[in-house]
BATOR-256529 format. One record per residue (C-alpha): x, y, z; residue number from 1. Coordinates in steps of 0.2 Angstrom, whole numbers, plus 2048, in hexadecimal, padded with zeros to 3 digits. Each point is the difference from the previous one (the first is absolute). Layout:
N
+------+-------+-----+-------+
: east : north :  up : bator :
+------+-------+-----+-------+
:    X :     Y :   Z :   NUM :
...
+------+-------+-----+-------+
***
This chain:
182
+------+-------+-----+-------+
: east : north :  up : bator :
+------+-------+-----+-------+
:  738 :   6AC : 770 :     1 :
:  7F9 :   80E : 803 :     2 :
:  807 :   811 : 800 :     3 :
:  802 :   802 : 812 :     4 :
:  808 :   7F0 : 802 :     5 :
:  80E :   804 : 7F3 :     6 :
:  803 :   812 : 807 :     7 :
:  804 :   7F5 : 812 :     8 :
:  80B :   7F4 : 7F7 :     9 :
:  809 :   80F : 7FA :    10 :
:  802 :   809 : 810 :    11 :
:  807 :   7EF : 809 :    12 :
:  80C :   7FE : 7F0 :    13 :
:  807 :   814 : 803 :    14 :
:  7FF :   7FD : 813 :    15 :
:  80C :   7F0 : 7FD :    16 :
:  80C :   808 : 7F4 :    17 :
:  802 :   80F : 80C :    18 :
:  803 :   7F5 : 80F :    19 :
:  80C :   7F7 : 7F4 :    20 :
:  80B :   80F : 7FB :    21 :
:  7FF :   809 : 810 :    22 :
:  7FD :   7F3 : 80D :    23 :
:  7F2 :   80A : 808 :    24 :
:  7ED :   7FC : 800 :    25 :
:  7F3 :   80D : 7FC :    26 :
:  7FD :   801 : 814 :    27 :
:  811 :   805 : 803 :    28 :
:  800 :   80C : 7F2 :    29 :
:  7F0 :   808 : 809 :    30 :
:  808 :   800 : 810 :    31 :
:  80F :   809 : 7FA :    32 :
:  7F8 :   80E : 7F6 :    33 :
:  7F5 :   801 : 811 :    34 :
:  810 :   801 : 80B :    35 :
:  809 :   80B : 7F4 :    36 :
:  7EF :   80F : 7FF :    37 :
:  804 :   800 : 815 :    38 :
:  814 :   803 : 7FE :    39 :
:  7F9 :   80D : 7F3 :    40 :
:  7F3 :   808 : 80E :    41 :
:  80D :   7FF : 80D :    42 :
:  810 :   806 : 7F5 :    43 :
:  7F1 :   811 : 7FE :    44 :
:  7FC :   804 : 811 :    45 :
:  813 :   7FE : 803 :    46 :
:  804 :   80F : 7F2 :    47 :
:  7EF :   808 : 806 :    48 :
:  80B :   800 : 811 :    49 :
:  80E :   806 : 7FC :    50 :
:  7FC :   80E : 7F5 :    51 :
:  7F4 :   806 : 80F :    52 :
:  810 :   7FF : 80B :    53 :
:  809 :   808 : 7F3 :    54 :
:  7F4 :   80E : 7FE :    55 :
:  7FE :   802 : 814 :    56 :
:  814 :   800 : 800 :    57 :
:  801 :   80E : 7F2 :    58 :
:  7F4 :   80A : 809 :    59 :
:  809 :   800 : 811 :    60 :
:  811 :   806 : 7F5 :    61 :
:  7F5 :   80C : 7F8 :    62 :
:  7FB :   808 : 812 :    63 :
:  80F :   7FD : 806 :    64 :
:  808 :   80A : 7F4 :    65 :
:  7F3 :   80F : 7FF :    66 :
:  803 :   801 : 815 :    67 :
:  814 :   802 : 7FF :    68 :
:  7FF :   80D : 7F0 :    69 :
:  7F4 :   80A : 80B :    70 :
:  80D :   7FF : 811 :    71 :
:  80D :   803 : 7F3 :    72 :
:  7F9 :   80F : 7FA :    73 :
:  7FB :   805 : 811 :    74 :
:  811 :   7FE : 806 :    75 :
:  80D :   804 : 7EF :    76 :
:  806 :   812 : 808 :    77 :
:  803 :   7FA : 810 :    78 :
:  812 :   7FE : 7FF :    79 :
:  804 :   811 : 7F8 :    80 :
:  7F3 :   809 : 80E :    81 :
:  80C :   7F7 : 80D :    82 :
:  810 :   80A : 7F7 :    83 :
:  7F8 :   810 : 801 :    84 :
:  7FB :   7FF : 811 :    85 :
:  810 :   806 : 807 :    86 :
:  7FF :   80E : 7F3 :    87 :
:  7EF :   806 : 808 :    88 :
:  80A :   800 : 811 :    89 :
:  80F :   80A : 7FA :    90 :
:  7F3 :   80C : 7F9 :    91 :
:  7F7 :   800 : 812 :    92 :
:  810 :   801 : 80A :    93 :
:  806 :   810 : 7F4 :    94 :
:  7EF :   80A : 803 :    95 :
:  800 :   7FD : 813 :    96 :
:  815 :   804 : 800 :    97 :
:  7FE :   80E : 7F4 :    98 :
:  80B :   810 : 802 :    99 :
:  805 :   811 : 7FA :   100 :
:  810 :   7FA : 7F6 :   101 :
:  7FB :   800 : 7EE :   102 :
:  810 :   7F6 : 7FD :   103 :
:  7FB :   7F2 : 80D :   104 :
:  7EF :   7FF : 7F9 :   105 :
:  807 :   7FF : 7ED :   106 :
:  80C :   7F0 : 804 :   107 :
:  7F5 :   7F7 : 80B :   108 :
:  7F2 :   801 : 7F2 :   109 :
:  80D :   7FA : 7F5 :   110 :
:  804 :   7F0 : 809 :   111 :
:  7EF :   7FB : 803 :   112 :
:  7FF :   805 : 7EC :   113 :
:  80F :   7F5 : 7FB :   114 :
:  7F8 :   7F2 : 80E :   115 :
:  7EF :   7FE : 7F5 :   116 :
:  809 :   802 : 7EF :   117 :
:  80B :   7F2 : 805 :   118 :
:  7EF :   7F5 : 808 :   119 :
:  7F9 :   803 : 7EF :   120 :
:  80E :   7F9 : 7F6 :   121 :
:  802 :   7F2 : 809 :   122 :
:  7EF :   7FC : 7FC :   123 :
:  803 :   801 : 7EC :   124 :
:  7FA :   812 : 7FF :   125 :
:  80C :   80A : 7F5 :   126 :
:  7FD :   812 : 7F8 :   127 :
:  803 :   803 : 7EE :   128 :
:  80B :   80A : 7F8 :   129 :
:  7FA :   80E : 7F7 :   130 :
:  808 :   80F : 7FB :   131 :
:  7FF :   80F : 7F6 :   132 :
:  802 :   7FC : 7EF :   133 :
:  7FB :   7EE : 801 :   134 :
:  7F5 :   7F9 : 7F1 :   135 :
:  7EB :   7FF : 805 :   136 :
:  7FC :   7F0 : 803 :   137 :
:  7EC :   7FC : 803 :   138 :
:  807 :   7EF : 808 :   139 :
:  80A :   808 : 80F :   140 :
:  7FA :   814 : 7FF :   141 :
:  7F0 :   809 : 803 :   142 :
:  7FE :   80F : 7F9 :   143 :
:  7F6 :   80E : 80A :   144 :
:  804 :   810 : 7F2 :   145 :
:  809 :   804 : 7F2 :   146 :
:  808 :   813 : 7FE :   147 :
:  80C :   807 : 7F4 :   148 :
:  810 :   7F9 : 7FD :   149 :
:  80D :   80B : 807 :   150 :
:  80B :   7F8 : 7F3 :   151 :
:  800 :   7F9 : 7EE :   152 :
:  808 :   7EE : 808 :   153 :
:  7F4 :   7FF : 80D :   154 :
:  7EE :   7FF : 7F5 :   155 :
:  7F6 :   7F1 : 803 :   156 :
:  80B :   7FC : 80F :   157 :
:  801 :   801 : 814 :   158 :
:  801 :   812 : 805 :   159 :
:  7FD :   7FF : 813 :   160 :
:  7FC :   7F0 : 80B :   161 :
:  7F1 :   806 : 80E :   162 :
:  802 :   7F0 : 809 :   163 :
:  80C :   7F0 : 801 :   164 :
:  7F7 :   7F0 : 7F7 :   165 :
:  803 :   7F1 : 809 :   166 :
:  802 :   7ED : 7FC :   167 :
:  7FD :   7F0 : 80B :   168 :
:  80C :   7F3 : 7F6 :   169 :
:  7FC :   805 : 7EE :   170 :
:  7ED :   803 : 802 :   171 :
:  7FC :   813 : 803 :   172 :
:  7FA :   806 : 810 :   173 :
:  7FE :   813 : 7FD :   174 :
:  803 :   808 : 7F0 :   175 :
:  80E :   80C : 7FE :   176 :
:  7F5 :   812 : 7FD :   177 :
:  809 :   80A : 7F3 :   178 :
:  7FD :   810 : 7F7 :   179 :
:  803 :   7FE : 7EF :   180 :
:  809 :   80E : 7F2 :   181 :
:  7F4 :   803 : 7EF :   182 :
+------+-------+-----+-------+
***
């Protein structure tokens, strides 16, 4: 026998052993390999489709969120402004019906002031309680000037409050403007 015949014979023996152990012929194995390749290609196309759909969904979500954020910024102060409109009406009525009676004007201004204060308080705005003699705190106060302390006890402390400070919840909206003693 020559080498070619021996190789063919060995291949046939191997095929018969594979057929005995697995119950499949070499043609069956080749077919299943082709089928598995087709299945992998279908799965890959399916994954690509899922990826594209997910990407499009995320892009739509991002755009919708940006639109909603822009709308929110545009209308964020709408409810506060709606509450302040009646105060504006009160001021207009006061100016139209002004009188020479100083007491009546003073009483009207107090009413409008209390109405404004209650409206802002209902929205969460609180005046900071800052008094002369309090310690200076950069988190809540803004020093506008330093003056010689009238007493040694007021050295490095607040001598005078020029403008009150306000907080919205825990956040400082406006720092209290104060004079510090040196």
